[in-house]
C-alpha positions as CSV (number, residue, x, y, z in Angstrom):
1,M,54.7,-6.3,-15.2
2,S,54.2,-10.4,-14.4
3,T,53.3,-12.8,-16.8
4,A,49.9,-14.3,-14.2
5,L,49.1,-10.7,-13.6
6,I,48.9,-10.0,-17.2
7,S,46.7,-13.2,-17.6
8,I,44.2,-12.4,-14.5
9,V,43.7,-8.9,-16.1
10,I,42.8,-9.9,-18.9
11,F,40.7,-13.1,-17.7
12,N,38.4,-11.1,-15.5
13,I,38.0,-8.4,-18.6
14,I,37.3,-11.5,-20.6
15,V,34.5,-12.4,-17.5
16,A,33.5,-9.0,-17.2
17,L,32.5,-8.7,-20.6
18,I,31.1,-12.1,-21.4
19,V,28.7,-11.0,-18.4
20,S,27.6,-8.4,-19.2
21,L,27.7,-8.3,-22.7
22,V,27.4,-11.8,-24.8
23,F,24.9,-12.8,-21.7
24,V,22.4,-9.8,-23.4
25,P,21.5,-12.4,-26.3
26,V,20.7,-14.9,-23.2
27,L,18.9,-12.8,-21.2
28,V,16.5,-11.9,-24.4
29,W,16.0,-15.7,-24.7
30,M,15.3,-16.3,-21.2
31,E,13.2,-13.0,-21.1
32,R,11.2,-14.7,-23.6
33,R,11.2,-18.6,-22.9
34,V,9.9,-17.1,-19.3
35,A,7.5,-15.3,-20.9
36,G,6.2,-18.0,-22.9
37,F,6.4,-20.4,-20.2
38,I,3.9,-18.5,-17.6
39,Q,1.3,-17.2,-20.6
40,D,1.4,-21.1,-21.2
41,R,2.8,-20.4,-25.2
42,L,6.2,-21.9,-26.5
43,G,8.5,-18.7,-26.9
44,P,11.4,-18.7,-29.7
45,N,11.8,-21.8,-31.6
46,R,11.6,-21.2,-35.0
47,C,14.8,-19.2,-36.3
48,H,17.5,-21.8,-36.7
49,I,21.3,-22.0,-38.2
50,G,21.6,-25.4,-40.1
51,G,18.7,-26.6,-37.5
52,L,20.2,-25.4,-34.6
53,R,18.1,-23.5,-32.8
54,L,19.7,-24.0,-28.8
55,G,16.4,-23.5,-28.1
56,G,15.1,-20.9,-29.2
57,L,18.4,-18.7,-28.3
58,V,19.3,-18.3,-32.2
59,Q,16.4,-16.0,-32.7
60,S,18.1,-13.3,-30.0
61,F,21.4,-13.1,-32.1
62,A,19.5,-12.5,-35.6
63,D,17.6,-9.6,-33.5
64,M,20.4,-8.4,-32.4
65,I,22.0,-8.6,-35.9
66,K,19.0,-6.9,-37.3
67,L,19.1,-3.9,-35.6
68,V,22.8,-3.2,-36.6
69,F,21.9,-3.4,-40.4
70,K,18.5,-1.3,-39.8
71,E,18.3,2.3,-41.5
72,D,19.2,4.9,-38.3
73,Y,16.6,7.1,-39.2
74,V,16.6,10.6,-37.0
75,P,13.8,12.4,-37.2
76,N,13.2,15.4,-38.9
77,S,11.9,17.5,-35.6
78,V,14.9,17.0,-33.6
79,K,16.7,19.3,-33.4
80,E,20.4,18.4,-31.1
81,K,21.1,15.7,-32.8
82,M,24.2,15.0,-31.1
83,L,22.3,15.0,-27.8
84,F,20.5,12.4,-29.3
85,R,22.3,9.9,-31.2
86,L,24.8,10.9,-27.6
87,S,21.9,9.9,-25.3
88,P,21.9,5.8,-26.2
89,A,25.6,5.1,-25.8
90,I,25.2,7.3,-22.2
91,V,22.8,4.7,-21.1
92,F,24.8,1.5,-22.2
93,A,28.2,3.0,-21.3
94,T,27.1,3.7,-17.4
95,A,25.7,0.2,-17.3
96,Y,28.7,-1.7,-18.8
97,L,31.4,0.3,-17.0
98,S,28.9,-0.2,-13.5
99,F,29.5,-4.1,-14.3
100,M,33.3,-3.5,-14.1
101,V,33.6,-3.5,-9.9
102,I,32.0,-6.8,-9.0
103,P,34.3,-9.6,-8.1
104,F,33.7,-12.9,-9.3
105,A,36.1,-14.8,-7.2
106,D,37.6,-14.5,-4.0
107,D,41.8,-13.2,-4.2
108,L,43.4,-15.5,-6.7
109,N,47.4,-16.2,-4.9
110,I,49.9,-17.4,-7.6
111,D,53.1,-17.6,-6.7
112,G,52.6,-15.8,-3.4
113,K,51.2,-12.9,-4.9
114,S,47.7,-12.1,-4.2
115,Y,45.1,-10.6,-7.5
116,I,41.9,-9.2,-6.9
117,M,39.3,-10.5,-9.2
118,Q,37.4,-7.5,-10.6
119,A,37.7,-5.7,-13.6
120,L,38.2,-2.6,-12.2
121,P,40.3,-3.4,-9.1
122,I,39.3,-0.7,-6.7
123,E,37.9,-0.6,-3.1
124,F,35.1,1.9,-2.9
125,G,33.4,-0.2,-5.7
126,I,29.3,0.9,-3.6
127,L,30.4,4.0,-4.4
128,W,31.0,3.3,-7.7
129,I,28.0,1.5,-8.1
130,L,26.3,4.8,-6.7
131,A,27.8,7.4,-8.7
132,F,27.0,5.3,-12.1
133,A,23.7,4.7,-11.1
134,G,22.6,8.0,-11.3
135,L,24.5,8.7,-14.3
136,G,22.7,6.8,-15.8
137,V,19.8,8.1,-16.2
138,Y,20.8,11.5,-17.7
139,G,21.0,8.8,-20.5
140,L,17.3,8.5,-20.7
141,M,16.7,12.1,-20.1
142,L,18.3,13.3,-22.7
143,G,17.2,11.0,-24.6
144,G,13.6,12.5,-23.9
145,W,14.7,15.6,-24.1
146,A,16.3,16.0,-27.6
147,S,13.5,14.1,-29.8
148,N,11.7,17.6,-29.3
149,N,8.4,14.5,-28.5
150,K,5.8,14.6,-26.2
151,Y,5.5,10.9,-25.4
152,S,9.5,10.9,-25.2
153,L,9.9,14.3,-23.0
154,L,6.9,12.4,-20.4
155,G,9.0,9.3,-20.3
156,G,12.7,11.5,-19.9
157,I,10.9,13.3,-17.2
158,R,9.3,10.0,-15.3
159,A,12.4,8.3,-15.2
160,A,14.0,11.2,-13.8
161,A,12.1,11.7,-11.0
162,Q,11.5,8.0,-10.4
163,V,15.3,7.3,-10.2
164,V,15.6,10.4,-7.4
165,S,12.6,8.8,-5.7
166,Y,13.9,4.9,-5.3
167,E,17.8,6.3,-5.3
168,A,16.8,7.8,-1.9
169,V,15.7,4.6,-0.6
170,M,18.8,2.3,-2.1
171,G,20.9,4.1,-0.6
172,L,19.8,4.4,3.2
173,S,19.6,0.6,2.6
174,L,22.8,0.0,1.6
175,I,24.3,2.5,4.6
176,S,22.5,-0.2,6.4
177,M,24.5,-3.2,5.2
178,L,27.7,-1.0,5.3
179,I,27.3,-0.5,9.0
180,V,27.1,-4.5,9.0
181,Y,30.3,-4.8,6.9
182,G,32.0,-1.5,8.1
183,S,33.8,-1.5,4.6
184,T,32.6,0.3,1.0
185,H,34.7,-2.7,-0.5
186,F,32.8,-6.0,-2.2
187,G,35.8,-8.9,-1.8
188,D,35.4,-7.6,1.7
189,M,31.4,-7.8,2.0
190,V,31.7,-11.0,0.2
191,R,33.6,-13.0,2.5
192,F,31.5,-11.7,5.4
193,Q,29.2,-13.4,4.2
194,G,31.8,-16.9,4.0
195,E,31.0,-17.2,7.9
196,L,28.7,-19.1,9.4
197,I,26.3,-17.8,12.5
198,W,26.1,-20.6,15.3
199,G,28.4,-22.6,13.1
200,I,25.1,-23.4,10.8
201,I,23.3,-21.1,9.0
202,P,25.1,-18.7,6.2
203,A,26.2,-14.6,7.1
204,W,24.4,-14.0,4.2
205,G,23.1,-10.4,4.0
206,V,19.6,-11.2,2.9
207,I,19.6,-13.6,6.7
208,I,21.3,-10.7,8.9
209,Q,19.4,-7.6,7.4
210,P,16.2,-8.9,5.5
211,V,14.4,-5.9,5.4
212,A,17.3,-4.0,3.5
213,A,17.6,-6.9,1.4
214,I,13.4,-6.3,0.7
215,L,14.4,-3.0,0.2
216,F,17.2,-3.1,-2.3
217,I,15.9,-5.7,-4.0
218,V,12.2,-3.1,-4.5
219,T,14.5,0.2,-5.8
220,A,16.6,-1.8,-8.2
221,F,13.6,-3.1,-10.2
222,A,12.7,0.6,-10.0
223,E,16.1,1.9,-10.7
224,T,16.8,-0.6,-13.9
225,N,12.4,0.8,-15.2
226,R,11.6,-3.0,-15.2
227,S,8.0,-3.7,-14.8
228,P,6.2,-3.0,-12.6
229,F,8.1,0.7,-12.6
230,D,8.4,0.6,-16.2
231,I,6.3,4.1,-16.0
232,A,9.1,6.0,-18.3
233,E,7.9,4.0,-21.3
234,G,4.5,2.6,-20.5
235,E,3.2,2.2,-23.9
236,S,0.4,2.0,-23.5
237,E,0.0,5.7,-22.1
238,I,2.9,7.2,-23.7
239,V,3.8,5.2,-26.5
240,G,7.6,4.2,-26.3
241,G,8.7,7.1,-23.8
242,F,12.1,8.4,-23.7
243,H,12.9,5.6,-26.8
244,T,9.4,6.6,-29.1
245,E,11.9,8.6,-31.7
246,Y,14.7,5.9,-31.5
247,S,15.3,2.9,-34.4
248,A,18.3,0.7,-35.1
249,M,21.1,0.3,-33.0
250,G,19.7,3.7,-31.1
251,F,17.4,1.5,-30.0
252,G,19.3,-1.1,-29.7
253,L,21.6,0.8,-27.2
254,F,18.6,1.9,-25.1
255,F,17.2,-2.5,-25.2
256,V,21.2,-4.0,-24.5
257,G,21.7,-0.6,-21.5
258,E,17.9,-1.9,-19.7
259,Y,19.6,-5.8,-19.3
260,I,23.2,-4.9,-18.9
261,A,21.2,-2.7,-16.3
262,M,19.4,-6.0,-14.9
263,G,22.4,-8.0,-14.8
264,V,24.6,-4.9,-12.8
265,A,21.2,-4.6,-10.3
266,S,21.4,-8.8,-10.0
267,A,25.0,-9.0,-9.7
268,L,24.7,-6.3,-6.8
269,I,22.1,-8.2,-5.0
270,V,24.4,-11.5,-5.0
271,T,27.2,-9.7,-3.8
272,I,25.1,-8.0,-1.4
273,F,23.3,-10.4,0.1
274,F,23.6,-14.3,-1.2
275,G,27.5,-14.6,-0.5
276,G,28.2,-13.3,-3.8
277,Y,30.5,-16.1,-5.1
278,Q,30.7,-18.1,-1.7
279,I,29.3,-21.8,-1.9
280,P,27.2,-21.8,0.7
281,W,28.7,-24.0,4.1
282,L,32.3,-23.5,1.5
283,N,34.2,-20.5,1.8
284,T,37.7,-20.2,0.5
285,A,38.8,-21.8,2.9
286,A,37.1,-25.4,3.0
287,L,37.0,-25.0,-0.5
288,Y,41.0,-24.9,-0.4
289,E,40.2,-28.3,1.9
290,H,38.0,-30.2,0.3
291,I,38.8,-29.7,-3.5
292,N,38.6,-33.8,-3.7
293,M,35.0,-34.1,-2.7
294,V,33.5,-31.0,-4.8
295,F,35.8,-33.0,-7.1
296,M,34.3,-36.2,-6.8
297,V,30.9,-34.3,-6.3
298,I,30.8,-33.0,-9.3
299,I,31.8,-36.0,-11.1
300,V,28.9,-37.6,-9.7
301,V,26.2,-34.6,-10.0
302,L,27.2,-33.5,-13.8
303,P,26.1,-37.1,-15.1
304,L,22.7,-36.8,-12.9
305,V,21.9,-33.0,-14.3
306,S,22.7,-33.5,-17.7
307,Y,20.9,-36.6,-18.3
308,V,17.9,-34.2,-16.3
309,F,18.4,-31.4,-19.3
310,A,18.9,-34.4,-21.9
311,R,15.4,-35.4,-21.1
312,W,14.1,-32.3,-21.1
313,I,15.5,-31.9,-24.8
314,K,13.9,-34.9,-26.3
315,K,10.4,-34.3,-24.9
316,N,10.6,-30.2,-25.8
317,N,12.8,-30.2,-29.2
318,V,10.7,-32.5,-32.0
319,W,8.6,-32.0,-34.9
320,H,6.4,-33.6,-36.5
321,K,7.8,-33.6,-40.0
322,K,10.0,-36.3,-39.6
323,D,12.4,-34.9,-41.7
324,D,12.7,-31.2,-40.6
325,V,16.0,-30.1,-40.5
326,R,15.5,-28.9,-36.6
327,N,14.7,-32.6,-35.4
328,K,18.5,-33.4,-35.9
329,E,19.2,-30.5,-33.2
330,T,17.9,-33.1,-30.5
331,R,20.7,-35.3,-30.7
332,W,23.6,-32.4,-31.9
333,L,22.8,-31.6,-28.1
334,I,22.6,-34.4,-26.8
335,I,26.3,-35.4,-28.3
336,G,27.7,-32.7,-26.9
337,L,26.3,-32.5,-23.4
338,I,28.5,-36.3,-23.6
339,G,31.3,-34.8,-24.7
340,V,31.2,-32.2,-21.8
341,N,30.2,-34.9,-19.4
342,I,33.8,-36.8,-20.8
343,L,35.7,-34.2,-20.8
344,V,35.5,-32.6,-17.5
345,I,35.2,-35.6,-15.8
346,F,38.3,-37.3,-17.4
347,T,39.8,-33.6,-16.6
348,L,38.8,-33.7,-12.7
349,L,39.9,-37.6,-12.5
350,L,43.0,-36.4,-13.5
351,F,43.0,-34.0,-10.4
352,L,42.2,-36.3,-8.6
353,L,44.7,-39.6,-9.4
354,F,48.0,-37.0,-9.6
355,G,47.0,-34.3,-7.5
356,L,47.5,-30.6,-7.9
357,E,49.8,-28.6,-6.7
358,E,49.3,-25.1,-4.6
359,N,48.5,-22.2,-7.7
360,G,46.4,-25.1,-9.7
361,I,44.6,-25.4,-6.0
362,N,43.8,-21.9,-5.9
363,I,42.9,-21.5,-9.9
364,S,40.1,-24.7,-9.1
365,V,39.1,-22.5,-6.3
366,A,38.6,-19.5,-8.4
367,L,36.6,-21.6,-11.0
368,L,34.4,-22.7,-9.0
369,Q,33.9,-19.2,-7.7
370,V,33.4,-17.9,-10.5
371,M,30.5,-20.5,-11.8
372,T,29.1,-20.5,-9.0
373,F,28.5,-16.3,-9.4
374,V,27.3,-16.8,-12.7
375,V,24.5,-19.6,-11.5
376,K,23.1,-17.1,-8.8
377,L,23.2,-14.3,-10.7
378,L,21.1,-16.4,-13.3
379,M,18.6,-17.4,-11.0
380,V,18.0,-13.8,-9.6
381,N,17.9,-12.4,-13.8
382,F,15.1,-15.2,-13.8
383,F,13.2,-13.7,-11.1
384,F,13.8,-9.5,-12.7
385,I,12.0,-11.8,-15.5
386,W,9.5,-13.3,-13.5
387,V,8.3,-10.8,-11.9
388,R,7.9,-8.9,-15.2
389,W,5.5,-11.4,-16.7
390,T,3.4,-11.6,-13.3
391,L,2.9,-7.8,-11.9
392,V,0.9,-5.4,-13.7
393,R,2.4,-1.8,-14.3
394,F,2.0,0.7,-10.9
395,R,0.4,3.8,-11.8
396,Y,2.6,6.9,-11.3
397,D,1.0,8.3,-8.3
398,Q,1.4,4.5,-6.8
399,L,4.7,4.2,-7.8
400,Q,5.7,7.9,-6.1
401,N,4.2,7.0,-2.8
402,L,5.2,3.7,-2.7
403,A,8.8,5.5,-2.4
404,W,8.5,8.2,-0.2
405,K,5.6,7.1,2.1
406,V,6.4,3.5,2.9
407,L,10.3,2.5,1.8
408,L,11.7,6.0,3.0
409,P,10.5,5.3,6.5
410,I,11.4,2.0,6.5
411,A,14.6,3.0,5.4
412,I,15.5,5.1,7.7
413,A,14.0,3.3,10.8
414,N,16.4,0.3,9.7
415,I,19.7,2.1,10.2
416,F,18.9,3.5,13.5
417,I,17.7,0.0,14.0
418,T,20.6,-1.5,12.6
419,G,22.7,1.2,14.3
420,I,20.9,0.6,17.4
421,F,22.4,-3.2,16.9
422,V,25.8,-2.7,16.1
423,V,26.4,-0.4,18.9
424,A,24.4,-2.6,21.7
425,L,26.4,-6.1,20.3
426,G,29.9,-3.9,20.4
427,V,30.4,-5.9,16.7
């Protein structure tokens, strides 16, 4: 096995781990900050390490450490203790493994050899996702049943009914996209979206198939048990639903699994409908051709974005007590921003002055695409959080009526219309 292959495999696995696992505290922090903004309050801002709060991000890490060290209590009423403990692991594992087939960048060419930029390089990624999306609900069902609690059992039953209903709509919405893309490989889908319609409009899935995009996004909320589809854990009706009897890391795995599932859903939405790693109007070939211009744009834009961010930090991170250790955070963060700007700009100037070899250009394009993918991913995650703190929970009958009486007929009709257009246009 060559050194290049080993390095790329390790890089892909690290990116998958960072985006799926390490991003969980970031998503929890984002959830709290967005909720605070929508509800006109500050959100997490107290927990710190030597005055460093990272805007409240330290609170998320503190909560995760707290869950690790809490007592893992199993009620005496639980009869199937093995299944009780296994259920959170199933939810966590299925969510995590789903992320392994998401491409972070276009195929990377090193010394004439091509490498797929995803942790698990398989070509039937969409089928892998659908399989694990169906398996994930078993963890919720087992947890609800093994808890030997009526509220937990109701939560598990609700989760099963919800997944059955909305997975049918999700699968049908994806069929119309497979007709358009002509492939089950995520890489082919993203490359298709790198083209332009009439030389102007990016050929993103959301533009070509807006109905399928809406259907998929709605079902993604239901698949991840996010509000307004969180009836499986509706605290106003069934306490906590399937995780009522869980504590410590049992609850923690359910909690982390939910956020990883939200990340997977966001990654799917980005990959299938919003161009994946493609920069609008700059597909992989265009990036190769205009890489120096992209570097110059970054050199100009990065200091401006950093300046705006620094102003926001200075405005929001001020404590009334002058000797409060947390006041030092603003200075540290601004110094860190200046250091990052100097490092990035100096590196890019060296690339512009001395040029890059072919392998260097290929790696630069891949890194730019990875960053583009991460930015899009965070934007879709923000949308998930925004919806949660804006819309109220559906009633159970409303949720089922929406799936079977509204979304399912629209999905079937969209398949027929898509097929007619594809045959008529001969594409």
